[in-house]
DSSP file (Angstrom, degrees, kcal/mol; ACC not computed):
  #  RESIDUE AA STRUCTURE BP1 BP2  ACC     N-H-->O    O-->H-N    N-H-->O    O-->H-N    TCO  KAPPA ALPHA  PHI   PSI    X-CA   Y-CA   Z-CA
    1    1 A M     >        0   0    0      0, 0.0     4,-1.1     0, 0.0     5,-0.1   0.000 360.0 360.0 360.0 -43.3   15.2  -66.0   -7.5
    2    2 A F  H  >  +     0   0    0      1,-0.2     4,-2.0     2,-0.2     5,-0.2   0.860 360.0  52.1 -69.7 -38.9   16.8  -63.2   -9.5
    3    3 A M  H  > S+     0   0    0      1,-0.2     4,-2.1     2,-0.2    -1,-0.2   0.834 105.7  54.1 -70.9 -31.9   14.7  -63.7  -12.5
    4    4 A T  H  > S+     0   0    0      2,-0.2     4,-2.7     1,-0.2    -1,-0.2   0.848 106.9  51.2 -68.2 -35.2   11.6  -63.6  -10.6
    5    5 A A  H  X S+     0   0    0     -4,-1.1     4,-2.5     2,-0.2    -2,-0.2   0.902 110.5  49.0 -66.4 -44.3   12.5  -60.2   -9.1
    6    6 A I  H  X S+     0   0    0     -4,-2.0     4,-2.2     2,-0.2     5,-0.2   0.909 110.4  50.8 -63.9 -40.3   13.3  -58.9  -12.6
    7    7 A Y  H  X S+     0   0    0     -4,-2.1     4,-3.4     2,-0.2     3,-0.3   0.980 112.7  47.8 -64.2 -51.6    9.8  -60.2  -13.9
    8    8 A I  H  X S+     0   0    0     -4,-2.7     4,-2.3     1,-0.2    -2,-0.2   0.921 113.7  46.9 -59.7 -42.5    8.1  -58.5  -10.9
    9    9 A L  H  X S+     0   0    0     -4,-2.5     4,-1.7     2,-0.2    -1,-0.2   0.845 114.2  46.7 -63.5 -37.6   10.0  -55.3  -11.6
   10   10 A V  H  X S+     0   0    0     -4,-2.2     4,-2.0    -3,-0.3    -2,-0.2   0.906 113.5  48.3 -69.9 -50.7    9.2  -55.4  -15.4
   11   11 A S  H  X S+     0   0    0     -4,-3.4     4,-2.2    -5,-0.2    -2,-0.2   0.907 111.8  49.6 -67.4 -36.7    5.5  -56.1  -14.7
   12   12 A C  H  X S+     0   0    0     -4,-2.3     4,-2.4    -5,-0.3    -1,-0.2   0.933 111.4  50.3 -65.1 -42.4    5.3  -53.2  -12.1
   13   13 A M  H  X S+     0   0    0     -4,-1.7     4,-2.0     1,-0.2    -2,-0.2   0.846 110.2  49.3 -62.8 -35.3    6.9  -50.9  -14.7
   14   14 A I  H  X S+     0   0    0     -4,-2.0     4,-2.6     2,-0.2    -1,-0.2   0.891 111.0  49.9 -67.5 -43.1    4.5  -51.9  -17.4
   15   15 A V  H  X S+     0   0    0     -4,-2.2     4,-2.1     1,-0.2    -2,-0.2   0.885 111.8  48.0 -66.4 -37.6    1.5  -51.3  -15.1
   16   16 A V  H  X S+     0   0    0     -4,-2.4     4,-2.2     2,-0.2    -1,-0.2   0.927 111.6  49.6 -70.3 -42.8    2.8  -47.9  -14.1
   17   17 A F  H  X S+     0   0    0     -4,-2.0     4,-2.8     2,-0.2     5,-0.2   0.929 110.5  50.7 -59.2 -46.9    3.4  -47.0  -17.8
   18   18 A I  H  X S+     0   0    0     -4,-2.6     4,-2.4     1,-0.2    -1,-0.2   0.915 112.0  47.7 -63.0 -40.9   -0.2  -48.1  -18.8
   19   19 A N  H  X S+     0   0    0     -4,-2.1     4,-2.4     2,-0.2    -1,-0.2   0.896 110.1  50.3 -68.1 -35.5   -1.7  -46.0  -16.0
   20   20 A M  H  X S+     0   0    0     -4,-2.2     4,-2.3     2,-0.2    -2,-0.2   0.960 113.0  48.5 -67.2 -48.8    0.3  -42.9  -16.8
   21   21 A V  H  X S+     0   0    0     -4,-2.8     4,-2.1     1,-0.2    -2,-0.2   0.924 112.6  47.0 -51.1 -47.4   -0.8  -43.3  -20.5
   22   22 A Y  H  X S+     0   0    0     -4,-2.4     4,-2.5    -5,-0.2     5,-0.2   0.936 112.4  49.6 -66.8 -46.1   -4.4  -43.7  -19.5
   23   23 A L  H  X S+     0   0    0     -4,-2.4     4,-2.2     1,-0.2    -1,-0.2   0.848 110.8  51.0 -59.5 -39.0   -4.3  -40.7  -17.1
   24   24 A M  H  X S+     0   0    0     -4,-2.3     4,-0.8     2,-0.2    -1,-0.2   0.906 112.5  44.8 -69.0 -39.9   -2.8  -38.6  -19.7
   25   25 A I  H  X S+     0   0    0     -4,-2.1     4,-0.6    -5,-0.2     3,-0.3   0.871 115.2  46.9 -67.6 -41.1   -5.4  -39.4  -22.3
   26   26 A V  H >X S+     0   0    0     -4,-2.5     3,-0.8     1,-0.2     4,-0.5   0.875 109.9  52.7 -75.0 -35.2   -8.3  -39.1  -19.9
   27   27 A N  H 3< S+     0   0    0     -4,-2.2    -1,-0.2     1,-0.2    -2,-0.2   0.686  99.6  62.6 -78.0 -11.0   -7.2  -35.7  -18.4
   28   28 A K  H 3< S+     0   0    0     -4,-0.8    -1,-0.2    -3,-0.3    -2,-0.2   0.792 109.9  41.4 -77.0 -23.1   -6.8  -34.1  -21.9
   29   29 A F  H << S+     0   0    0     -3,-0.8     2,-1.0    -4,-0.6    -2,-0.2   0.464  93.4  85.3-101.7  -2.4  -10.6  -34.6  -22.4
   30   30 A V     <  +     0   0    0     -4,-0.5     2,-0.5    -3,-0.1    -1,-0.1  -0.748  52.4 151.2-101.9  86.9  -11.9  -33.7  -19.0
   31   31 A N        +     0   0    0     -2,-1.0     2,-0.3    -3,-0.0    -3,-0.0  -0.972  13.9 165.7-114.4 121.6  -12.2  -29.9  -19.3
   32   32 A S     >  -     0   0    0     -2,-0.5     4,-1.0     1,-0.1     3,-0.4  -0.871  50.4-105.2-131.9 166.7  -14.9  -28.3  -17.1
   33   33 A R  T  4 S+     0   0    0     -2,-0.3     4,-0.4     1,-0.2     3,-0.2   0.812 118.2  55.7 -62.0 -28.6  -15.7  -24.7  -16.0
   34   34 A N  T  4 S+     0   0    0      1,-0.2    -1,-0.2     2,-0.2     3,-0.2   0.771 100.6  57.5 -73.1 -28.5  -14.4  -25.5  -12.6
   35   35 A K  T  4 S+     0   0    0     -3,-0.4    -1,-0.2     1,-0.2    -2,-0.2   0.808 111.4  39.3 -73.1 -25.2  -11.2  -26.5  -13.7
   36   36 A F  S  < S+     0   0    0     -4,-1.0     2,-0.2    -3,-0.2    -1,-0.2   0.367  96.9  99.7-101.7  -0.8  -10.4  -23.3  -15.5
   37   37 A S  S    S-     0   0    0     -4,-0.4    -5,-0.0    -3,-0.2     2,-0.0  -0.626  78.5-107.6 -83.9 147.7  -11.9  -21.0  -12.8
   38   38 A T        -     0   0    0     -2,-0.2     2,-0.7     1,-0.1     7,-0.1  -0.323  30.3-116.2 -71.3 154.0   -9.8  -19.3  -10.2
   39   39 A F        +     0   0    0      1,-0.1     2,-0.2     2,-0.1    -1,-0.1  -0.828  37.3 170.7 -93.9 118.8   -9.9  -20.5   -6.7
   40   40 A E  S >  S-     0   0    0     -2,-0.7     3,-1.5     3,-0.3    -1,-0.1  -0.465  70.3 -69.7-132.1  65.7  -11.3  -17.9   -4.4
   41   41 A C  T 3  S-     0   0    0      1,-0.3     3,-0.1    -2,-0.2    -2,-0.1   0.820  95.4 -60.1  57.7  34.1  -11.8  -19.5   -1.1
   42   42 A G  T 3  S+     0   0    0      1,-0.2     2,-0.3     0, 0.0    -1,-0.3   0.530 112.4 114.6  79.0   7.5  -14.7  -21.5   -2.5
   43   43 A M  S <  S-     0   0    0     -3,-1.5    -3,-0.3     1,-0.0    -1,-0.2  -0.843  70.3-106.9-115.1 148.4  -16.7  -18.4   -3.5
   44   44 A D        -     0   0    0     -2,-0.3     2,-0.2     1,-0.1    -5,-0.0  -0.419  42.1-101.9 -63.8 143.4  -17.7  -17.2   -7.0
   45   45 A L        -     0   0    0      1,-0.1    -1,-0.1    -2,-0.1     3,-0.1  -0.431  33.9-175.9 -62.7 129.9  -15.9  -14.1   -8.3
   46   46 A M        +     0   0    0     -2,-0.2     2,-0.2     1,-0.1    -1,-0.1   0.673  67.2  22.4-107.1 -13.8  -18.0  -11.0   -7.9
   47   47 A T  S    S-     0   0    0      1,-0.0    -1,-0.1     4,-0.0     2,-0.1  -0.810  94.4 -77.6-140.0 174.9  -15.7   -8.5   -9.7
   48   48 A S        -     0   0    0     -2,-0.2     3,-0.3     1,-0.1    -2,-0.1  -0.373  30.7-133.2 -72.6 153.3  -12.8   -8.5  -12.2
   49   49 A L  S    S+     0   0    0      1,-0.2     2,-0.4    -2,-0.1    -1,-0.1   0.567  90.8  85.8 -83.2  -6.7   -9.3   -9.6  -11.0
   50   50 A R        +     0   0    0      2,-0.0    -1,-0.2     3,-0.0    -2,-0.1  -0.182  59.4 138.4 -83.0  36.7   -7.7   -6.6  -12.7
   51   51 A L        -     0   0    0     -2,-0.4     2,-0.2    -3,-0.3    -4,-0.0  -0.559  62.5 -98.4 -83.9 155.8   -8.2   -4.3   -9.9
   52   52 A P        -     0   0    0      0, 0.0     2,-0.5     0, 0.0    -1,-0.1  -0.491  36.8-137.3 -70.6 140.2   -5.5   -1.8   -8.9
   53   53 A F        -     0   0    0     -2,-0.2     2,-0.4    -3,-0.0     3,-0.0  -0.852  12.3-123.4-101.4 129.4   -3.5   -3.0   -6.0
   54   54 A S    >>  -     0   0    0     -2,-0.5     3,-0.6     1,-0.2     4,-0.6  -0.551  12.6-156.0 -74.7 126.6   -2.6   -0.6   -3.2
   55   55 A L  H 3> S+     0   0    0     -2,-0.4     4,-2.1     1,-0.2     3,-0.3   0.706  84.0  76.7 -75.2 -20.5    1.2   -0.6   -2.7
   56   56 A H  H 3> S+     0   0    0      1,-0.3     4,-2.7     2,-0.2     5,-0.2   0.894  92.7  51.1 -59.7 -41.0    0.8    0.6    0.9
   57   57 A F  H <> S+     0   0    0     -3,-0.6     4,-1.4     1,-0.2    -1,-0.3   0.802 110.1  49.3 -66.9 -29.6   -0.2   -2.8    2.0
   58   58 A Y  H  X S+     0   0    0     -4,-0.6     4,-1.7    -3,-0.3    -1,-0.2   0.818 111.6  49.3 -83.4 -27.8    2.8   -4.3    0.3
   59   59 A F  H  X S+     0   0    0     -4,-2.1     4,-3.1     2,-0.2     5,-0.2   0.906 109.6  51.2 -69.0 -45.8    5.1   -1.6    2.0
   60   60 A V  H  X S+     0   0    0     -4,-2.7     4,-2.4     1,-0.2    -2,-0.2   0.903 110.0  50.5 -67.2 -39.5    3.7   -2.3    5.4
   61   61 A S  H  X S+     0   0    0     -4,-1.4     4,-2.5    -5,-0.2    -1,-0.2   0.934 112.3  47.0 -61.4 -45.5    4.3   -6.1    4.9
   62   62 A I  H  X S+     0   0    0     -4,-1.7     4,-2.4     2,-0.2    -2,-0.2   0.899 112.0  48.8 -68.0 -40.0    7.9   -5.5    3.9
   63   63 A I  H  X S+     0   0    0     -4,-3.1     4,-2.7     2,-0.2     5,-0.3   0.915 110.4  52.9 -64.8 -37.0    8.6   -3.1    6.8
   64   64 A F  H  X S+     0   0    0     -4,-2.4     4,-2.5    -5,-0.2    -2,-0.2   0.961 110.6  47.3 -53.0 -54.1    7.1   -5.6    9.2
   65   65 A L  H  X S+     0   0    0     -4,-2.5     4,-2.6     1,-0.2    -2,-0.2   0.881 113.0  47.9 -57.9 -44.3    9.4   -8.2    7.8
   66   66 A I  H  X S+     0   0    0     -4,-2.4     4,-1.7     1,-0.2    -1,-0.2   0.896 115.1  42.5 -64.9 -42.2   12.4   -6.0    8.0
   67   67 A F  H  X S+     0   0    0     -4,-2.7     4,-2.0     2,-0.2    -2,-0.2   0.774 113.0  56.0 -76.5 -27.4   11.8   -4.9   11.6
   68   68 A D  H  X S+     0   0    0     -4,-2.5     4,-2.1    -5,-0.3     5,-0.2   0.973 110.8  44.0 -66.7 -52.8   10.8   -8.5   12.6
   69   69 A V  H  X S+     0   0    0     -4,-2.6     4,-0.9     1,-0.2    -2,-0.2   0.890 112.7  52.0 -64.4 -37.5   14.2   -9.9   11.3
   70   70 A E  H  X S+     0   0    0     -4,-1.7     4,-0.6     1,-0.2    -1,-0.2   0.876 109.5  48.9 -67.1 -35.9   16.1   -7.0   12.9
   71   71 A L  H  X S+     0   0    0     -4,-2.0     4,-0.9     1,-0.2     3,-0.4   0.796 107.3  55.4 -69.0 -28.7   14.5   -7.7   16.3
   72   72 A M  H  < S+     0   0    0     -4,-2.1    -1,-0.2     1,-0.2    -2,-0.2   0.676  99.9  61.3 -73.6 -16.7   15.3  -11.4   15.9
   73   73 A M  H  < S+     0   0    0     -4,-0.9     4,-0.3    -3,-0.2    -1,-0.2   0.780 100.5  55.3 -77.7 -21.6   18.9  -10.3   15.5
   74   74 A I  H >X S+     0   0    0     -4,-0.6     3,-1.4    -3,-0.4     4,-0.6   0.814  91.5  72.9 -69.6 -35.1   18.7   -8.8   19.0
   75   75 A L  H >X S+     0   0    0     -4,-0.9     3,-1.5     1,-0.3     4,-0.6   0.868  89.1  55.8 -57.0 -44.4   17.6  -12.0   20.7
   76   76 A P  H 3> S+     0   0    0      0, 0.0     4,-1.4     0, 0.0    -1,-0.3   0.739  94.3  71.3 -62.1 -19.7   21.0  -13.9   20.5
   77   77 A F  H <4 S+     0   0    0     -3,-1.4     4,-0.4    -4,-0.3    -2,-0.2   0.844  90.7  59.0 -64.2 -29.9   22.6  -11.0   22.3
   78   78 A V  H << S+     0   0    0     -3,-1.5     3,-0.5    -4,-0.6    -1,-0.2   0.869 108.4  45.5 -67.9 -34.5   20.8  -12.0   25.6
   79   79 A F  H  < S+     0   0    0     -4,-0.6     3,-0.3    -3,-0.2    -1,-0.2   0.700 110.0  53.2 -84.4 -20.5   22.5  -15.4   25.4
   80   80 A C  S >X S+     0   0    0     -4,-1.4     4,-1.6     1,-0.2     3,-0.6   0.414  74.3 100.6 -94.1   4.4   26.0  -14.2   24.6
   81   81 A F  T 34 S+     0   0    0     -3,-0.5    -1,-0.2    -4,-0.4    -2,-0.1   0.874  89.2  42.9 -59.2 -38.2   26.4  -11.7   27.5
   82   82 A K  T 34 S+     0   0    0     -3,-0.3    -1,-0.2    -4,-0.2    -2,-0.1   0.725 112.5  52.6 -83.1 -19.7   28.5  -14.2   29.4
   83   83 A L  T <4 S+     0   0    0     -3,-0.6     2,-0.2    -4,-0.2    -2,-0.2   0.841 106.8  47.0 -83.8 -34.5   30.6  -15.4   26.5
   84   84 A F  S  < S-     0   0    0     -4,-1.6     2,-0.2     1,-0.1     5,-0.0  -0.548  94.2 -83.0-113.3 164.5   31.9  -12.1   25.1
   85   85 A N     >  -     0   0    0     -2,-0.2     4,-1.9     1,-0.1     5,-0.2  -0.458  37.6-133.8 -61.4 136.2   33.5   -8.9   26.4
   86   86 A M  H  > S+     0   0    0      1,-0.2     4,-2.4     2,-0.2     5,-0.2   0.834 103.0  56.4 -67.4 -30.0   30.7   -6.5   27.6
   87   87 A M  H  > S+     0   0    0      2,-0.2     4,-2.0     1,-0.2    -1,-0.2   0.933 110.4  43.9 -66.9 -45.6   32.2   -3.5   25.8
   88   88 A N  H  > S+     0   0    0      1,-0.2     4,-2.1     2,-0.2    -1,-0.2   0.849 112.8  53.5 -71.5 -28.3   32.0   -5.3   22.4
   89   89 A M  H  X S+     0   0    0     -4,-1.9     4,-2.7     1,-0.2     5,-0.2   0.963 109.8  46.1 -73.0 -44.5   28.6   -6.6   23.2
   90   90 A F  H  X S+     0   0    0     -4,-2.4     4,-2.5     1,-0.2    -2,-0.2   0.884 110.9  53.6 -64.6 -35.6   27.2   -3.1   24.0
   91   91 A M  H  X S+     0   0    0     -4,-2.0     4,-2.5     2,-0.2    -1,-0.2   0.900 110.4  48.2 -60.1 -42.6   28.9   -1.7   20.8
   92   92 A M  H  X S+     0   0    0     -4,-2.1     4,-2.1     2,-0.2    -2,-0.2   0.921 113.0  45.4 -64.8 -47.3   27.2   -4.4   18.8
   93   93 A I  H  X S+     0   0    0     -4,-2.7     4,-2.7     1,-0.2     5,-0.2   0.889 112.5  52.8 -62.9 -37.6   23.8   -3.8   20.3
   94   94 A Y  H  X S+     0   0    0     -4,-2.5     4,-2.7    -5,-0.2     5,-0.2   0.933 110.0  46.6 -60.3 -46.5   24.3   -0.1   19.9
   95   95 A M  H  X S+     0   0    0     -4,-2.5     4,-2.4     1,-0.2    -1,-0.2   0.921 113.5  50.6 -64.5 -40.5   25.2   -0.4   16.2
   96   96 A L  H  X S+     0   0    0     -4,-2.1     4,-2.3     2,-0.2    -1,-0.2   0.905 112.1  45.2 -65.9 -44.0   22.2   -2.7   15.7
   97   97 A M  H  X S+     0   0    0     -4,-2.7     4,-2.1     2,-0.2    -1,-0.2   0.830 111.7  52.9 -72.5 -34.1   19.8   -0.3   17.4
   98   98 A L  H  X S+     0   0    0     -4,-2.7     4,-2.3    -5,-0.2     5,-0.3   0.912 108.9  50.9 -65.7 -39.3   21.2    2.7   15.5
   99   99 A F  H  X S+     0   0    0     -4,-2.4     4,-2.2    -5,-0.2    -2,-0.2   0.948 111.0  47.1 -61.9 -46.7   20.6    0.7   12.3
  100  100 A I  H  X S+     0   0    0     -4,-2.3     4,-2.0     1,-0.2    -1,-0.2   0.873 114.5  46.1 -62.6 -36.4   17.0    0.0   13.3
  101  101 A I  H  X S+     0   0    0     -4,-2.1     4,-2.1     2,-0.2    -1,-0.2   0.876 113.7  49.9 -77.9 -35.9   16.3    3.7   14.3
  102  102 A L  H  X S+     0   0    0     -4,-2.3     4,-2.4    -5,-0.2    -2,-0.2   0.892 112.1  47.8 -66.8 -42.0   18.0    5.0   11.1
  103  103 A S  H  X S+     0   0    0     -4,-2.2     4,-2.3    -5,-0.3    -2,-0.2   0.920 109.8  51.7 -68.6 -40.9   16.0    2.7    9.0
  104  104 A F  H  X S+     0   0    0     -4,-2.0     4,-1.9    -5,-0.2    -2,-0.2   0.935 111.6  47.6 -58.5 -49.6   12.8    3.7   10.8
  105  105 A F  H  X S+     0   0    0     -4,-2.1     4,-2.2     2,-0.2    -2,-0.2   0.849 110.6  52.8 -62.1 -37.2   13.5    7.5   10.1
  106  106 A Y  H  X S+     0   0    0     -4,-2.4     4,-2.6     2,-0.2    -2,-0.2   0.941 109.8  46.3 -68.1 -43.4   14.3    6.8    6.5
  107  107 A E  H  <>S+     0   0    0     -4,-2.3     5,-2.1     1,-0.2     6,-0.6   0.830 114.4  48.2 -63.2 -33.2   11.1    5.0    5.9
  108  108 A W  H ><5S+     0   0    0     -4,-1.9     3,-0.6    -5,-0.2    -2,-0.2   0.878 112.7  50.6 -74.6 -35.4    9.2    7.8    7.7
  109  109 A W  H 3<5S+     0   0    0     -4,-2.2    -2,-0.2     1,-0.2    -3,-0.2   0.907 107.9  51.2 -65.1 -44.5   11.2   10.4    5.6
  110  110 A T  T 3<5S-     0   0    0     -4,-2.6    -1,-0.2    -5,-0.1    -2,-0.2   0.537 117.2-113.5 -73.0  -6.6   10.3    8.6    2.3
  111  111 A G  T X 5S+     0   0    0     -3,-0.6     3,-0.7    -4,-0.4    -3,-0.2   0.716  71.9 136.5  83.4  25.8    6.5    8.6    3.3
  112  112 A L  T 3 <S+     0   0    0     -5,-2.1    -4,-0.2     1,-0.2   -49,-0.1   0.785  73.1  52.7 -69.6 -23.8    6.0    4.8    3.7
  113  113 A F  T 3  S+     0   0    0     -6,-0.6     2,-0.7    -5,-0.1    -1,-0.2   0.560  85.6  98.1 -89.4  -5.9    4.0    5.4    6.7
  114  114 A E    <   -     0   0    0     -3,-0.7     3,-0.0     1,-0.2   -58,-0.0  -0.712  45.2-178.0 -83.7 118.0    1.6    7.9    5.2
  115  115 A W        +     0   0    0     -2,-0.7     2,-0.7     1,-0.2    -1,-0.2   0.798  69.6  57.5 -84.5 -28.3   -1.7    6.3    4.2
  116  116 A M              0   0    0      1,-0.2    -1,-0.2     0, 0.0     0, 0.0  -0.906 360.0 360.0-110.5 115.6   -3.5    9.3    2.8
  117  117 A M              0   0    0     -2,-0.7    -1,-0.2    -3,-0.0    -2,-0.0   0.377 360.0 360.0-121.3 360.0   -1.5   10.9    0.0
């Protein structure tokens, strides 16, 4: 019984090894234009990929993520009102809201919200 299990395991390993060698040999010779082209939602490229990227879109996405995470930090306070002291809860919410407002004014001051420069 034990020897048959070993024979089956060794034969499966040999088959897998032969398939891996075959796939490595076949894939080296199959080179087509579609394999090396970029995937662009199934459409052919009309322009070069080396176009300048507007950093404002990047900054807006970062700002969205920061404020989204900060707003998600406010949500647990609603569930913790009965568990903690009210004065401590209001101080934590006040500090978090102060941080959000200060970060908003800092981003406004540095000009991240200005689209036309």
